[in-house]
C-alpha positions in Angstrom: -0.8 21.3 19.8 -4.2 21.4 20.8 -6.3 18.6 21.5 -9.4 16.9 20.4 -10.3 15.7 23.9 -13.2 18.1 24.2 -15.4 19.7 21.5 -15.3 23.2 22.0 -11.0 23.4 21.4 -10.0 24.5 18.6 -9.0 21.7 15.7 -5.3 20.8 15.8 -4.6 21.8 12.0 -5.0 24.6 9.4 -6.8 27.1 12.3 -4.8 29.6 12.6 -2.9 30.1 9.0 -3.9 32.6 6.6 -3.7 30.7 4.0 -5.8 26.9 4.5 -6.0 23.8 3.0 -9.1 23.5 1.0 -12.2 21.6 1.4 -12.3 20.5 -2.1 -13.3 17.5 -2.4 -16.3 15.8 -2.8 -17.4 12.5 -1.9 -16.9 10.9 -5.6 -13.4 12.9 -4.7 -12.2 11.1 -1.4 -14.0 7.7 -3.1 -11.5 7.6 -6.1 -8.7 8.3 -3.3 -9.3 5.2 -1.7 -10.1 2.9 -5.0 -6.8 4.8 -6.5 -4.4 4.0 -4.2 -5.9 0.8 -3.1 -5.6 -0.6 -7.1 -2.0 -0.5 -7.9 0.5 -3.0 -9.2 -0.5 -5.5 -6.5 -3.6 -7.4 -7.5 -1.8 -8.2 -11.2 1.7 -9.1 -9.0 1.0 -11.1 -5.9 -1.3 -14.0 -6.2 1.7 -16.0 -7.7 3.8 -16.3 -4.7 0.2 -16.4 -2.4 -0.3 -19.6 -4.7 3.1 -20.6 -4.2 2.9 -20.9 -1.0 -0.1 -22.2 0.0 -0.6 -24.8 -3.2 -4.1 -25.1 -4.0 -7.0 -22.7 -5.6 -9.2 -22.6 -2.0 -6.6 -21.8 0.2 -5.4 -18.9 -2.1 -8.9 -17.6 -2.4 -9.2 -18.3 1.3 -6.2 -16.1 2.0 -7.5 -12.6 -0.3 -10.5 -13.3 1.6 -9.5 -13.1 5.6 -7.0 -10.3 4.1 -10.6 -8.3 2.6 -12.2 -9.4 6.0 -9.1 -7.3 7.5 -9.2 -4.3 5.5 -13.4 -4.1 6.0 -13.3 -3.8 9.4 -10.4 -1.8 9.3 -11.9 0.5 7.5 -15.4 0.6 9.8 -12.9 0.9 12.8 -11.2 3.9 10.6 -14.2 5.9 9.7 -15.5 6.6 13.1 -11.9 8.2 14.3 -12.5 9.9 10.4 -15.2 11.6 10.8 -14.9 12.7 14.2 -11.0 14.0 13.9 -11.3 15.5 10.3 -7.7 17.0 10.0 -5.2 17.0 7.6 -2.6 13.6 8.6 -5.5 11.5 8.9 -4.2 8.6 10.8 -1.1 10.6 12.8 -3.6 12.6 14.0 -5.8 9.2 15.7 -2.4 8.2 16.6 -0.6 11.3 18.2 -4.4 11.9 20.5 -5.0 8.3 21.2 -1.4 7.4 22.5 0.4 10.6 22.6 3.1 12.2 20.1 5.3 9.9 20.2 3.3 7.3 19.0 2.3 9.3 16.3 5.8 10.5 14.8 6.9 7.0 14.6 4.0 6.2 12.3 4.9 9.5 10.5 8.7 8.3 10.7 7.7 5.1 9.2 5.3 6.4 6.3 8.0 8.5 5.3 11.6 6.4 5.5 9.3 3.2 4.4 5.9 2.8 4.0 4.6 5.9 2.3 8.0 6.7 -0.3 8.8 3.3 -0.5 5.4 1.9 -2.0 5.3 5.0 -4.4 9.0 3.8 -5.6 7.7 0.3 -6.2 4.8 1.3 -8.1 6.6 3.8 -10.3 9.2 1.3 -10.8 6.2 -1.4 -11.8 4.6 1.7 -14.4 8.7 1.4 -16.2 8.6 -2.4 -16.1 5.5 -2.5 -17.8 6.6 0.4 -20.4 9.1 -2.1 -21.3 6.7 -4.7 -22.1 6.1 -2.2 -25.4 9.4 -0.8 -25.9 12.8 -3.0 -25.2 14.7 0.4 -24.8 12.8 0.8 -21.1 15.1 -2.2 -19.4 16.8 -2.7 -15.9 19.4 -4.0 -18.1 20.3 -0.7 -20.0 22.6 1.4 -18.0 23.1 5.0 -17.7 25.1 4.8 -15.1 26.1 0.9 -14.6 26.4 -0.5 -10.9 28.8 0.9 -8.7 29.5 -1.8 -6.0 29.2 -1.2 -2.2 29.8 -4.6 -0.8 26.4 -6.2 -0.8 24.7 -2.9 -2.1 25.0 -1.1 -4.9 24.6 2.3 -7.0 22.9 2.0 -10.4 21.3 4.2 -13.2 18.9 2.2 -16.2 16.6 3.4 -18.0 13.7 1.3 -16.0 15.0 4.0 -13.1 14.8 6.6 -14.4 11.3 6.3 -16.3 10.1 5.7 -12.5 12.2 9.0 -11.4 10.6 11.1 -13.9 7.0 9.9 -13.0 7.5 10.4 -9.2 8.9 13.6 -10.4 6.2 14.8 -12.8 3.4 13.7 -9.9 5.2 15.6 -7.2 4.8 18.6 -9.8 1.2 18.6 -10.7 0.0 18.2 -7.5 1.9 21.1 -6.3 -0.3 23.1 -9.0 -3.0 22.5 -6.6 -5.7 20.2 -5.0 -7.9 20.2 -8.3 -5.2 19.3 -10.6 -4.7 16.4 -8.5 -8.1 15.2 -8.2 -8.9 15.6 -12.0 -5.7 12.8 -12.7 -6.7 11.0 -9.5 -10.7 10.7 -10.9 -9.3 9.9 -14.6 -7.1 7.4 -14.3 -8.8 5.8 -10.9 -11.9 5.0 -13.8 -10.1 4.3 -16.1 -8.0 1.5 -14.4 -11.0 0.2 -12.3 -13.0 -0.6 -16.0 -9.5 -2.4 -17.6 -9.6 -4.7 -14.1 -13.2 -5.4 -14.5 -12.2 -5.8 -18.8 -9.8 -8.2 -17.0 -12.0 -10.3 -15.0 -14.6 -10.4 -17.8 -12.3 -12.0 -20.0 -10.6 -14.3 -17.6 -13.9 -15.8 -15.9 -15.8 -16.4 -20.1 -13.2 -16.2 -22.8 -10.2 -17.2 -20.9 -12.0 -20.0 -18.7 -10.4 -23.6 -19.7 -10.7 -27.4 -18.3 -6.9 -27.2 -17.4 -6.8 -24.5 -15.2 -6.3 -24.5 -11.3 -9.9 -24.5 -10.7 -10.8 -27.9 -12.6 -7.5 -29.7 -12.7 -6.0 -29.7 -9.3 -7.6 -30.1 -5.8 -9.1 -26.8 -4.0 -8.3 -27.5 -0.4 -5.7 -30.3 -0.8 -2.3 -28.9 -1.6 -1.0 -32.4 -1.4 -2.6 -33.8 -3.6 -1.5 -31.0 -6.3 1.7 -32.3 -7.7 4.8 -29.5 -7.5 3.4 -28.0 -4.6 6.6 -26.5 -2.5 6.7 -24.0 -0.6 10.1 -23.3 -0.1 10.1 -22.0 -3.7 8.8 -19.0 -1.4 10.0 -19.3 1.5 13.6 -21.5 1.4 13.7 -24.0 4.0 10.2 -24.5 4.4 8.4 -27.9 4.5 5.0 -28.9 5.6 3.8 -31.6 7.3 0.4 -31.0 8.4 -2.6 -28.8 8.8 -0.7 -26.7 11.3 1.8 -25.8 8.9 -0.1 -24.9 6.2 -2.3 -22.2 8.2 1.0 -21.0 9.1 1.3 -20.4 5.5 -2.1 -19.0 4.8 -1.1 -16.5 7.3 1.9 -15.7 5.4 0.1 -16.1 1.7 -1.9 -12.7 3.1 1.2 -11.0 3.0 0.7 -9.9 -0.6 -2.8 -9.2 -0.5 -2.7 -6.9 2.3 -0.2 -5.2 0.6 -2.4 -4.9 -2.6 -5.0 -4.1 -0.3 -3.3 -1.6 1.8 -3.3 2.8 1.3 -7.6 2.7 2.1 -6.0 5.0 4.9 -4.5 7.3 2.6 -8.3 9.4 2.3 -7.7 9.9 5.9 -4.9 11.7 5.6 -6.4 14.9 3.3 -9.7 15.0 6.2 -8.7 18.6 6.1 -9.3 19.2 2.4 -13.2 17.0 2.6 -16.5 17.9 2.1 -19.1 17.5 4.9 -16.0 15.3 6.3 -18.6 13.1 9.1 -20.7 12.2 6.1 -18.6 11.8 2.8 -15.0 10.4 4.7 -16.9 7.1 6.4 -19.3 6.6 2.8 -15.9 7.5 0.5 -14.0 4.4 3.1 -16.5 1.6 3.3 -17.5 2.2 -0.2 -13.9 2.4 -1.7 -12.6 -0.4 0.4 -15.9 -2.7 -0.4 -15.4 -2.8 -4.1 -11.9 -3.1 -4.4 -12.0 -5.9 -1.9 -15.0 -7.3 -4.2 -12.9 -6.8 -7.5 -9.4 -8.7 -6.1 -11.7 -11.8 -5.1 -12.8 -11.7 -9.1 -9.7 -11.0 -10.5 -8.3 -14.0 -8.3 -11.2 -16.3 -10.0 -10.0 -15.0 -13.4 -6.6 -16.6 -12.8 -7.8 -19.3 -11.4 -10.1 -20.6 -14.1 -7.4 -19.4 -17.0 -4.2 -20.5 -15.8 -2.8 -23.9 -14.7 -1.5 -24.5 -11.2 2.0 -24.8 -12.5 2.2 -21.6 -14.1 1.5 -19.7 -11.1 5.5 -19.9 -9.6 7.1 -19.3 -12.6 4.9 -16.0 -12.7 6.0 -14.4 -9.7 8.9 -11.6 -11.8 7.0 -8.8 -13.6 6.7 -8.2 -16.5 5.5 -11.9 -16.6 2.6 -11.8 -14.3 -0.8 -13.5 -14.0 -2.6 -10.6 -15.1 -0.4 -10.4 -18.2 -0.9 -14.1 -18.4 -5.0 -14.4 -18.0 -5.1 -11.7 -21.1 -2.8 -13.4 -23.3 -4.2 -17.1 -23.0 -7.7 -15.1 -23.8 -6.6 -12.7 -26.7 -3.4 -13.6 -27.4 -0.6 -11.4 -27.5 -2.6 -8.4 -28.3 -4.1 -9.1 -24.8 -0.3 -8.4 -23.4 0.1 -5.6 -24.6 -3.8 -4.6 -23.2 -2.7 -5.6 -20.4 0.6 -3.9 -20.0 -1.1 -0.9 -20.8 -3.9 -1.4 -18.2 -1.1 -1.7 -15.4 1.0 1.3 -16.8 -2.5 3.9 -16.2 -3.4 1.7 -12.9 0.5 2.5 -11.2 0.2 5.9 -12.6 -3.1 6.8 -10.8 -1.9 4.7 -7.4 1.1 6.8 -7.4 -0.8 10.5 -8.0 -3.1 9.2 -5.0 -0.1 8.4 -2.8 1.8 11.3 -3.6 -1.3 13.6 -3.5 -2.1 11.9 0.4 1.0 11.1 1.7 2.8 15.0 1.6 -0.4 15.9 4.0 1.1 13.7 6.9 4.3 15.4 7.3 3.0 18.9 6.8 0.7 17.7 10.0 4.1 16.6 12.1 5.7 20.3 11.0 2.9 22.1 12.2 3.3 19.9 15.4 7.1 20.7 15.2 8.2 17.0 14.6 9.1 17.5 10.6 11.4 20.3 8.5 9.4 23.4 9.7 9.4 25.1 5.9 7.0 21.2 5.4 4.1 23.6 7.6 4.0 26.3 4.9 1.3 26.3 2.3 1.7 27.6 -1.2 -0.4 30.1 -3.0 -2.8 27.3 -4.6 -2.7 26.2 -0.9 -0.7 23.1 -1.2 2.3 22.2 1.3 4.8 22.4 -1.6 7.5 21.8 0.8 6.3 18.5 1.9 5.4 17.2 -1.7 8.9 17.9 -2.7 11.0 16.6 0.6 8.9 13.1 -0.3 9.3 12.8 -3.9 13.3 14.1 -3.2 13.7 11.1 -1.1 11.5 8.6 -3.2 13.6 8.9 -6.0 16.7 8.7 -4.2 14.9 5.0 -3.0 15.0 4.5 -6.4 18.6 4.0 -7.1 20.3 1.5 -4.9 20.1 -1.6 -5.2 21.0 -5.2 -3.3 23.5 -7.6 -4.8 23.2 -11.4 -4.6 25.6 -13.8 -6.8 24.0 -16.4 -8.6 25.0 -19.9 -7.5 25.1 -21.3 -11.0 26.3 -19.2 -13.3 27.9 -16.8 -10.5 26.3 -13.3 -12.2 25.7 -10.7 -10.1 21.7 -10.1 -9.3 20.0 -6.8 -8.5 17.3 -6.4 -6.4 15.8 -3.3 -5.1 16.4 -2.1 -1.7 12.8 0.0 -1.5 12.0 -3.2 -1.6 13.7 -5.0 0.8 12.5 -2.4 3.5 9.1 -2.6 2.6 9.1 -6.4 3.3 11.2 -5.5 6.8 8.4 -3.1 7.9 5.2 -5.2 7.0 4.6 -6.4 10.9 5.2 -2.9 12.2 3.2 -1.6 9.7 0.1 -4.0 10.5 0.7 -3.4 14.0 0.2 0.8 13.4 -3.2 -0.1 11.4 -4.1 -2.1 15.1 -3.2 0.5 17.1 -5.1 3.3 14.7 -8.5 0.5 15.1 -7.6 0.0 19.2 -7.7 4.0 19.6 -11.3 3.2 18.7 -11.8 1.9 22.3 -9.2 4.7 23.6 -10.9 7.3 22.4 -14.1 6.4 23.8 -13.2 6.6 27.0 -10.8 9.4 26.6 -12.9 11.8 24.4 -16.1 10.6 25.4 -18.0 13.8 24.6 -16.7 14.7 21.3 -19.1 14.6 18.4 -19.0 11.3 16.6 -21.0 12.0 13.2 -20.8 8.1 12.5 -20.3 5.2 15.0 -18.2 1.9 14.1 -20.7 -0.5 12.9 -20.7 -3.7 15.2 -18.8 -2.2 17.9 -16.8 -3.4 19.9 -17.4 -6.9 17.9 -15.6 -5.7 14.5 -12.7 -3.6 16.6 -11.9 -6.9 18.2 -11.9 -9.3 15.0 -9.5 -6.6 13.3 -7.3 -6.9 16.5 -7.4 -10.6 16.7 -6.6 -11.0 13.2 -3.8 -8.6 12.8 -2.7 -9.9 16.1 -2.3 -13.7 15.0 -0.7 -12.7 11.8 2.1 -10.4 13.7 3.0 -14.0 15.4 2.8 -15.7 12.3 5.1 -13.4 10.5 7.3 -13.3 13.7 7.5 -17.0 13.7 8.1 -17.9 10.0 10.4 -14.9 9.1 11.9 -13.6 12.3 14.5 -11.5 11.1 12.7 -9.8 8.1 9.9 -8.8 11.5 13.2 -8.2 13.7 14.9 -5.7 11.1 11.6 -3.9 10.9 10.6 -2.9 14.0 14.3 -1.6 15.0 14.0 0.6 11.9 10.7 2.1 13.4 12.3 2.0 16.9 15.6 4.1 15.2 13.0 6.7 14.8 12.9 7.8 18.6 16.1 9.8 18.7 14.8 11.7 16.3 11.6 12.3 17.6 13.7 13.3 20.8 15.7 15.6 18.7 12.6 17.2 17.0 10.7 17.8 20.5 13.4 19.2 22.1 14.1 21.4 19.1 9.9 22.7 19.0 10.3 23.2 22.8 13.4 25.8 22.2 11.5 27.5 19.2 
């Protein structure tokens, strides 16, 4: 592994192969990866839980706005690292160079084991759920393989799961056909779903607005004045007695918005394939994140002016979502169908971006001897086919296991998703990796002061400090309110240490 600590040394990737990754992504393509990877299913779903936690329109919008500040400040910092180290693997390379290969590996391990693959699985199942709005044959209750119980877990294959698996396989295959195919799909679907999200905003703000909505019939900043506020619906056992607990709940309510705004870092994974990266990577990050944060705030405002406050807790489980109900309230049944199709388009494009970018992480790790050796190879079309296939296989497997609980009233089995459980576990750990990336701006300015920086973080050092402070406060908040969930997440990350040691030993032996 070569270092980037001095400008005279070669880049750590792509310089020694007869086949190299091709710089075939323009500023528009890179921006579409940022926007397309961010806009998935989250914006249509997660606000219901956030509202359930905070109980008022003002605090719900505040949770989204603060999450937006976290996203924008993170992107401002990431842009400096991406411009100075435009290599395949992106954030993995930043962490490796700033803190050493072990930290980079643990990030890549978490990404492959849970974050990237779990998100791809979640988005694929969301695609299938909204396809079920169009045809009842696609359902989690229509089984091809009935539940096989294994204690508190089960293995199933429903038509819904099958559609998700087919989508993952299809998009993995199309991305093996070359970068051009992947970017055409990405650009087409990102433009389409961005237009659909703008359509939702316009319909909600202009046609859906009514006097009985949360914006007009409830207190904006005093949830105690709003009848029926009960955060224990979202967090069992949670009681609030004062403003301090309300602020703690605002922090917890930010988890969904942060998840919906995540994946902006995916464009850095394709750093070796972006033309003029010193110029285009920072611009793509800032334009893409700015557009999405603004659209998300407007979409939530559309929900608030259209739907009554008591509708939010009831709309937490797809396909009954804030987005579908907003369109239905404005346009009737046709609005519901249009929104279901729009969400299918959104999730399709989102998954294409996640699949395209994620494989570049494992390709970079393999080149460092920290992943399967064949994943470091490129195909004749200059794409990491083995890395794509490994990612696709594990993602498909993640869609099969289900969590099993028993309904206390009906005593019937209820099935959840294991990947959703895993994603809940690693929220805190993933946030720490983001904070470490932002901290790498400070580290690399000391460690590689002479390295060329086409872009320097706007507002340095205030902007990175803001991000790190907000991230640390949120990690503490989650550790206090959900200690078991956060603790399991850290254990999942630390489980990568023995795997790292094995890979390193094999790499040294080779």
